[in-house]
C-alpha positions as CSV (number, residue, x, y, z in Angstrom):
1,X,18.3,-7.3,-0.4
2,X,15.2,-9.4,0.9
3,X,13.8,-6.1,1.2
4,X,15.1,-4.9,-2.7
5,X,13.6,-8.0,-4.0
6,X,10.1,-7.6,-2.9
7,X,10.6,-4.0,-3.2
8,X,11.0,-5.7,-7.3
9,X,8.0,-8.3,-6.5
10,X,5.2,-5.7,-5.6
11,X,6.8,-2.8,-8.3
12,X,6.1,-5.4,-11.1
13,X,5.5,-9.0,-9.9
14,X,2.0,-11.2,-10.6
15,X,-1.3,-10.0,-8.5
16,X,-1.2,-13.5,-6.9
17,X,2.7,-12.8,-5.4
18,X,1.9,-8.7,-4.5
19,X,-0.9,-10.4,-2.2
20,X,1.3,-12.6,-1.5
21,X,3.8,-10.1,-0.1
22,X,0.5,-8.5,1.3
23,X,-0.7,-11.1,3.5
24,X,2.8,-11.7,4.8
25,X,3.3,-8.6,6.0
26,X,-0.1,-8.5,8.0
27,X,1.6,-11.7,9.9
28,X,4.5,-11.0,10.1
29,X,6.0,-7.6,9.1
30,X,5.7,-3.6,9.2
31,X,6.3,-1.7,6.5
32,X,9.4,0.2,7.4
33,X,11.1,1.1,3.8
34,X,8.7,-0.7,2.1
35,X,6.3,2.3,2.4
36,X,6.8,4.2,-0.8
37,X,6.3,1.4,-3.1
38,X,4.0,0.3,-1.1
39,X,2.0,4.4,-1.4
40,X,2.4,3.1,-4.9
41,X,0.1,0.5,-5.0
42,X,-2.7,2.3,-4.0
43,X,-2.7,3.3,-7.8
44,X,-2.7,-0.1,-9.3
45,X,-5.5,-0.5,-11.6
46,X,-6.3,-3.7,-9.2
47,X,-8.6,-2.8,-6.7
48,X,-7.8,-6.0,-4.8
49,X,-3.7,-5.1,-5.1
50,X,-5.1,-0.8,-3.9
51,X,-7.3,-2.4,-1.5
52,X,-4.2,-4.6,0.7
53,X,-1.6,-2.1,0.4
54,X,-3.7,-0.1,2.9
55,X,-4.6,-1.9,5.2
56,X,-0.9,-2.7,5.2
57,X,0.1,1.1,5.4
58,X,-2.7,1.3,8.4
59,X,-1.4,-1.6,10.1
60,X,1.4,-1.0,10.1
61,X,2.0,3.3,11.0
62,X,-0.1,5.7,12.2
63,X,-1.4,7.1,9.9
64,X,-5.6,6.9,8.9
65,X,-6.9,5.5,6.1
66,X,-10.4,4.3,4.5
67,X,-9.7,0.5,5.1
68,X,-13.3,-0.1,2.9
69,X,-13.1,-3.0,0.7
70,X,-15.3,-1.8,-2.0
71,X,-13.1,2.0,-1.5
72,X,-10.5,1.1,-3.3
73,X,-11.8,-1.1,-5.5
74,X,-14.4,0.9,-7.0
75,X,-14.4,3.9,-4.9
76,X,-14.2,6.9,-7.4
77,X,-10.8,7.4,-8.4
78,X,-10.7,11.9,-7.3
79,X,-11.3,10.8,-3.8
80,X,-8.8,7.9,-4.3
81,X,-6.3,10.7,-5.7
82,X,-7.1,12.3,-2.1
83,X,-6.2,9.3,0.8
84,X,-3.3,8.3,-1.9
85,X,-2.0,12.6,-1.7
86,X,-3.1,12.6,2.5
87,X,-0.3,9.0,2.1
88,X,3.0,10.8,0.8
89,X,2.3,13.9,2.4
90,X,2.0,12.1,5.7
91,X,5.3,10.2,4.8
92,X,7.4,13.0,3.3
93,X,6.4,14.2,7.0
94,X,8.1,11.5,8.5
95,X,11.3,11.9,6.2
96,X,11.2,16.1,8.3
């Protein structure tokens, strides 16, 4: 399915591909079933990917998050880890 292909590209595609998908999400889609993969990308080695994932998640959910690009690109790792943990907890609550 198209969701599986997008999930694969979000997980292992190039940074350029990931950012293009994020742009499409902000324009056309909600995250829906791709939310867990987007949350995982909040821990990407690439700060621009982390920021883009946070932007898509914020626009497609009611969970508040930090949108400051510098937080996701260069912020303190332990602070980012707390934010990711908050996203994981929020998502689990949505499933329960």
